[in-house]
N, C-alpha and C positions, 0 to 999 in steps of 0.2 A: 505495501499499500505506501502510496507516494502522496503526501501533503504539499500544498502549494507555499513557496515560501512566506507568504502572508501568516500563516498559522505562527512559524517561528519568531516571525519580525510582532506579532500581536503578544503571544506570549512574555516575550522580554519586556515590552512596551507596558503592558499589565503590572509586570513586577516593578519596573522602574517606579511607576505612579504609586506602588504602596509604599514607597518610601517619603512621599510629599508629607509635610508637616500638615496640619490642620489648615484649612482653606487656602492649601497651595494648591497650583494648576501647572502644568507643563505645555508646551505648545507643540504642536505636531512636529513643528521645525525642529525643536530643541530633541525631542527622541529621536527623529531622525537623525539629527547630527551624530547622537550618543552613540547609535548603533550602526552607523556607517551605511546608511541605508536611502532610499529615494524618498522624499517628503510625499511627494504625489501619490505613490504608490501606499505609503504607511497610512496616509490621509483615509485613504479610501478604506483601509482596515479598522482603522480608529472609528469611522463612523459606522461600521457594521458593528464595532463594539459599543457604540453609544445606543443603536438601535436596539441592542439585545440586552440592555439596562446593566451593561458590566460599567461602562463610563458613563461619567456624568460631562456634558459639554457646557463649559464657560466662554458666552458668547463675548466680542470686544478685543480691542487692542491688547488689554491686560488678561485675554482669556486664555483658554486652553484645556486641557482634559485633566480629569481626577476619577478616583474609584468612586462608583456609584454605590458600593456596598464594600463590607470587610472581606481582608484577603481569605478568610477561612470560610466566607460564603459563595467565591469564586471558585469552581472546579477548572482544572485543565479540559473537560469536556464541553463547559460552558463555552470557552473562548475558542475551540475548535469549530464548534456548531455556529458560532455566532461569524465565523470566516468562512468557512467551506461549505456551510449550510446543512441541513439535517439528511437531505437523501444518502442511502447508502452507498459507498465507494464501488461496490461491485453491482452492477445492473446488467442481469441475466435478459438478453435477448432471445431466448428459446431458439438457438440455432441447432438444437439436436433434431428439430423438426425441419428442416432445411437439407437440401443438396437431393442426388439422386436415389433412387430404388426407395421410395416413403414407406414406412411401417403404418401401421393403423393406428388411429389417433387414440385408442385405448390404451396404448403403451405409455402414452405421454398424460394421462390422469393424475399420476402423482408430482408433486412439485420437482423439479431437477434437481438431483441429488447434489451437483455442484452448487448450484444456487444456496441450496439449503445449508452445506459445508461452510461458503462463504459468509454466510449471513450470521451465522454460529461464532465464526472468528470475530466477525466485525462487533456481535455484542460482548464478547469477552474484553475487546480491547476497548470499545467505550465505557463499559463498567470501570475498567483499569482508570481510565482519564477521569471517570465521574468520582471516583472516592479518593484521588489526589486534588488538593487544595492549593491555590496560590500561596498561602501560608505554609503547607507542609514543603512547598518546593523552597520557600525563605528558609525553613529550619534546617532543612537538608544542605542548602548553600553555606548556611553559617557554620554548621557543623565540619566544612571541609577549607573555608575561607581562613587565610592566615591574617586577614584583615585589610588586604589589597584591594580585594572586590570592592567591600564596603567604602573603604577611604576613596577609590575611584567614581563610586555612585554619589556618596556624599558631597565630594568636590564639584562633582558638576551640578547635582541640585542646588549647594549654594549659590551658585552664578546664572543659573537657568530658571529657578522655582519662581512663578509669580503669586504672590499673596493675594488672595480675595477673600471675599466675604463667603463664610458658606452657608 
């Protein structure tokens, strides 16, 4: 299974926003700069995250993005679904019924076993993403960080965070 680059960008951006102070926001341009990605491409995903209720958008020249809920309430699945949509990754087109020498339709009364196996695997993968919150990711990162990652993020936020009323 391959996800688009937007999923990685969205997860990292949401993680970055979890470090904001009360009433703070970051612009899309700042998030894109921090991650070294295209602002216009990231903006599309930030808008999807806002539409899904994961991010709040603060309009205006001092505006930007912030989390709409606590990190423990945002699962990786929430972010993936906001960016990629909820359609299954595997879509069975029933090609088993095509081609030469057709067989009786009665042999296709049961769902395609390949489709069933793929959907079962997707349920497992989605369940794993659903039980992993943004807060869990932060805890795991803190356990391996020697302080360098946190310092980098804090230094960036010190310069780029915009203060607004909550």
